[in-house]
C-alpha positions as CSV (number, residue, x, y, z in Angstrom):
1,M,-16.3,6.4,-18.2
2,H,-15.6,2.7,-17.9
3,G,-12.2,2.0,-19.6
4,R,-10.9,5.4,-19.7
5,I,-8.4,7.0,-17.4
6,P,-9.8,10.9,-16.2
7,A,-7.3,13.6,-17.1
8,N,-6.4,14.2,-13.5
9,K,-5.5,10.5,-12.6
10,H,-2.5,8.6,-13.2
11,I,-2.0,4.8,-12.9
12,I,1.1,3.2,-12.1
13,D,2.3,-0.3,-13.5
14,S,3.1,-2.5,-10.5
15,M,5.8,-4.2,-12.3
16,N,8.2,-1.2,-12.8
17,C,6.5,1.3,-11.0
18,G,6.5,3.3,-14.6
19,R,3.4,5.6,-15.4
20,M,1.1,3.7,-17.8
21,T,-0.5,6.6,-20.5
22,K,-3.9,6.8,-21.4
23,K,-3.1,5.0,-24.7
24,S,-2.8,1.6,-22.8
25,A,-5.0,-0.6,-24.5
26,E,-6.6,-1.6,-21.4
27,V,-7.2,-0.4,-17.9
28,P,-6.5,-3.2,-15.2
29,L,-8.9,-4.6,-13.0
30,L,-6.6,-3.5,-10.0
31,T,-4.9,-0.6,-9.9
32,P,-1.6,-0.9,-7.5
33,V,-1.4,2.8,-7.0
34,R,-3.3,5.7,-8.3
35,I,-2.2,9.5,-8.2
36,V,-4.8,11.9,-7.9
37,G,-3.5,15.6,-7.6
38,N,-0.7,15.4,-5.2
39,L,-1.9,12.3,-3.2
40,V,-0.9,8.7,-3.7
41,F,-3.5,6.0,-3.1
42,T,-2.0,2.2,-3.0
43,S,-4.2,-1.0,-3.2
44,G,-3.5,-3.3,-0.7
45,S,-0.3,-5.3,-0.4
46,A,-0.3,-8.7,0.9
47,T,1.2,-12.2,1.0
48,S,0.6,-15.6,2.2
49,K,4.2,-16.5,2.8
50,G,5.8,-16.4,6.3
51,N,4.4,-15.3,9.6
52,T,2.8,-12.2,10.6
53,G,6.0,-10.3,11.1
54,S,7.5,-11.4,7.9
55,Q,4.4,-10.7,6.0
56,I,4.1,-7.2,7.5
57,R,7.9,-6.2,6.4
58,F,6.9,-7.8,3.1
59,C,4.1,-5.7,2.9
60,L,5.8,-2.1,3.8
61,E,8.9,-3.1,1.5
62,Q,6.5,-3.7,-1.6
63,L,4.6,-0.6,-0.5
64,K,7.7,1.5,-0.1
65,E,8.6,0.6,-3.9
66,R,5.0,1.5,-5.0
67,L,5.0,4.9,-3.2
68,E,8.6,5.8,-4.5
69,G,7.7,4.8,-8.1
70,A,4.8,7.6,-7.7
71,G,7.0,10.3,-6.4
72,A,6.3,9.7,-2.4
73,S,7.8,7.6,0.1
74,L,7.3,6.0,3.5
75,E,8.1,9.5,5.1
76,T,5.0,10.9,3.2
77,V,2.5,8.5,3.9
78,D,-0.3,10.3,5.8
79,K,-2.6,7.4,6.3
80,A,-2.4,3.7,6.6
81,T,-4.8,1.0,7.0
82,V,-3.7,-2.4,8.4
83,Y,-5.7,-5.5,8.2
84,L,-5.1,-8.2,10.4
85,T,-6.7,-11.9,10.5
86,D,-5.6,-11.9,14.4
87,M,-5.8,-8.7,16.8
88,T,-3.8,-10.6,19.6
89,V,-0.6,-10.0,17.6
90,R,-1.6,-6.1,17.0
91,E,1.2,-5.0,20.0
92,K,3.9,-7.7,19.1
93,Y,3.9,-7.2,15.5
94,P,2.5,-4.1,13.9
95,D,3.4,-1.8,16.4
96,E,7.2,-3.1,16.9
97,I,7.7,-3.0,12.8
98,W,6.0,0.0,12.5
99,R,8.8,1.7,14.9
100,E,11.1,0.4,12.7
101,Y,9.6,1.9,9.3
102,F,8.1,5.1,10.8
103,P,10.7,5.9,13.4
104,T,10.0,9.7,13.8
105,S,6.6,10.6,12.4
106,P,4.3,7.6,11.9
107,P,1.2,7.9,9.9
108,C,-2.3,8.0,11.0
109,R,-3.3,4.2,11.2
110,T,-6.3,2.2,11.6
111,T,-6.1,-1.6,12.2
112,V,-9.1,-3.7,11.5
113,Q,-9.6,-7.4,12.0
114,V,-10.8,-9.4,8.9
115,V,-10.5,-12.7,7.1
116,L,-8.2,-12.6,4.5
117,G,-7.1,-15.5,1.8
118,P,-5.5,-18.8,3.0
119,N,-2.2,-18.4,5.2
120,T,-2.5,-14.3,4.5
121,K,-2.3,-12.8,7.9
122,V,-2.0,-9.1,6.9
123,E,-3.0,-6.7,4.2
124,I,-1.8,-3.0,4.3
125,E,-2.9,0.1,2.0
126,M,-1.5,3.7,2.3
127,I,-2.3,7.3,1.2
128,A,0.7,9.4,0.8
129,H,1.7,13.0,-0.5
130,R,4.1,13.3,-3.3
131,R,7.4,15.3,-2.5
């Protein structure tokens, strides 16, 4: 099974969000987006630039692009996991920005405090369904 993509799964190329075929020479070590049936799973999105708020916006914009490339959208996100290095900013940043990106029907969300790389304050991953 190593190095092969099962028939019911598709890997999305993060550079152009185009579908990679099973004929690709190698399966990447990190899959930015995976489609299984009608579900779209994203790997975590993170950056080390900016403050917590700008990092959250970066993550959400990058995830939006990945989801749209896979036939989903922020409106079809069912579950999100937010990894923060400092939970004291939870109400100030994630909640406030979350309302901008999910104004009417926010997805289920879990927020966990973690240790991330240098200057990285947040990482976000999502599960959505295709339109």
